[in-house]
Structure formats: C-alpha cells, structure tokens
N, C-alpha and C positions, 0 to 999 in steps of 0.2 A: 681332175683326172690324175694328176701327179703333183707331188710337192717335194721340195728339198732335193731335187735331182742334181747329183754331182758326178761328172765324168772325170775319173782319175786316169792315170797312165794305163792301168790294167783292169780297172773295174768301174762299174756304174752303181751308185747307191742312191737311196731315197725311198719315197713311199709312192706306190701305185694304188690309187683309190679304186674300189670296185665301181664300175659304171654300167648302166643298162641303156639300151637304145642308141648306142653310139654308131651313127651311120658313116662317120668319116673313115672307118676302117674297112667296112664291107657292106654291100647291099643285101647280103645274106643275113636274115634275122638271127640265125643260130650263131653268128659271129659278131653280134653287136653288144654282147655283155661280157664283162670280165675286167682284167687289168691290162691297161694299154700303156706302152712306153712311147713317148714322142721325142725324137731327137732331130736337131737341125745340124747339118754338116756344111763344110766348106771344102772346096778343092780348087786347084789351079785351072785356069781357062784351058779348055781342050781335054781335060781329064774326064774320066767316068768313074762313078762310085757305085758299088753294090753293097747292100746290107742284108745279112742273113741271121736268123735265130738258129744257133747251133742246137740241134735236137728238136727243132720246130717242125711244122708240117709242110711248110712251103720252102722253096729254094731261095736263092739270092734274088733280091729285088733291086732293080736299077733305079737310082734316084733320078727324078726329073729336074727341071730348072728351079723349082722352089727349094730343093735340097732337104725337104722334110721327110722323115721316115716315121711310120707308125707301126708298131708291132704289138701283137697280143701275147702277153707273157704268161706262161703257165708255171706252176711250182716246180716242175721237173726240167724246165729249160736250163741249159748249161752256160750259155754265153751269147754274145753278139759278135759276129765276124764282119769286119768292114774291109773291103778291097777297093783301092783306088788305083786306076791305071792311067798312065800318061806316056805317050810315045813308046808303047809296047812294054813298058816296065811297070810292074805292080808292087804295091806295098800293102801288106795284110796286117791288120791289127785285130786282136781278139780281146774282148772285154768280158770279165766275169760279171755275172749279175747276181751272185750269191748274197750280196748286201742289199738287194731290193726287198722292201717289205711289201707283200701283196695283201692288201686288205680284202676281207671277205664280204659277202652280201650283207 
C-alpha cells in the first residue's frame, strides 16, 4: 500500500502504491481503488485529534482509540491538516504531501 513513508516537520514523503479492492477505507466499491496513505498518531490522554485532507472531498475525521487514519490521496490534494484539542486548547499542524509519489494502475 505504501513504502518509505517519512513524516517530517512540515511534510510527508514516500511512495503510495496503487491498490484495488481495499475495503479498509470504504465499503463503497467506487472508493476501494487508488492511492491510500495510512498514518498512526499519538496524543495525550483526554485529547481528541481530527485529520483532514486539505482539498479533499470529506471534512475532518475524528480518530478513534486505535489512532490510525487512512486517507485516499489524489494528485490534486494539497496537504494534511491535523488538529489536536486538549482542555479547550487546540494545536493545528499542516503537512505538505507534494513529495508523495502516487503510483498509477
């Protein structure tokens, strides 16, 4: 699905292989093929974290207890926005995905 993924201070790089029939992202058959980025996050106890593809088709996704996020990445996507909130204070981090290589079919 992916290889060589490195999360830097402001960017994510690596290779996203083209996959088909991936049901871990969606039960909708039309959304089961493409390039998928999988990231695992951490946050302090009591915090909440949302992840959003800037320029994507869906809004922020709240992470559940496994803290794993999967996003379908398109060539026109601009970045990944991560917002972590604890005790009413939020920290927002935006990562460029310009250095991701999206393999084709």
